[in-house]
N, C-alpha and C positions, 0 to 999 in steps of 0.2 A: 786356110791361113797359109800365106806364102812364106818363103824362107827369109825374106827381108823383115817381116814382122817378127819372126822368131829370133832373128839376130838382134833386132832392136830390144826385144824383151830380155834376152840374155845380157846385153850390154847394160840395161837398166839394173838388172839384178846384181851384176858384178860391181857396178858403180855404187849401189846401195851398200853392198857388203864391204867394199873398201872404205867408204865413208864411215860406216859403223865401226870398223876396226880402228880407224884414225881417232874417232871419238872416244872409244874405249881406251885406247892407248893414252890419250890426253888426260882422261879421268884418272887412270892409274898412276900417271906421273904427276898429278896434282896441278895440271896447267889450267889456269882460269879460262883461257880461250876455248877450251873444250866445251864449256857450258855457255860462255858468252856469245860465241859465234852462232850456234844453232838457235839460241834464244833471240838474238838480234834478227836473224833471218825470219824466224817465226813471227816476231813482233812486226817487222816490216811488211810481211805478207798480210797479217790480220789488219793492220792499219790501212794498207793499200786496198784491201777488199772492202773495208768499212767506208773509205773515201769513195770508192767506185759505186757502192750502193747508194750513198748519200747524193752523189752527183747525178746518178740515174734518176732518183726520186725527184731531185730539184729541177731537172731539165726535161722531164717527160712531158709530152704534149698529148693530152687526152681529148678526143672529140666528145662533146656531150651526146648522150643518146637521143635519138629522134623520138618524138612523142609517137606512141603507137596510134595507128589509124583507128578512128571510132568504128565500133562493130557495125557491119552492114545490117540493114533492116530487112530480114527475110520475109517479113509479113506483107506479101504483095496484095492480099485481099483485105487488109485493114482489120483483120481479126487478131485478137491478141490476148 
């Protein structure tokens, strides 16, 4: 793992901690946006994911499977 990946990981952790503190501060102050914004973001994500799944299912093109070849007759002597 290189230093760039570690720096990105630390930045993500710091951002998550700061956003968590802002959320907690908003809840303690009784601000409605502290709940409304995360719920709105989560709702938009879930609806976007649902739309993407539906769009993928609606537009997928599947090739029908080819019929398997009939089994070869290994009975060369006519015995069977």
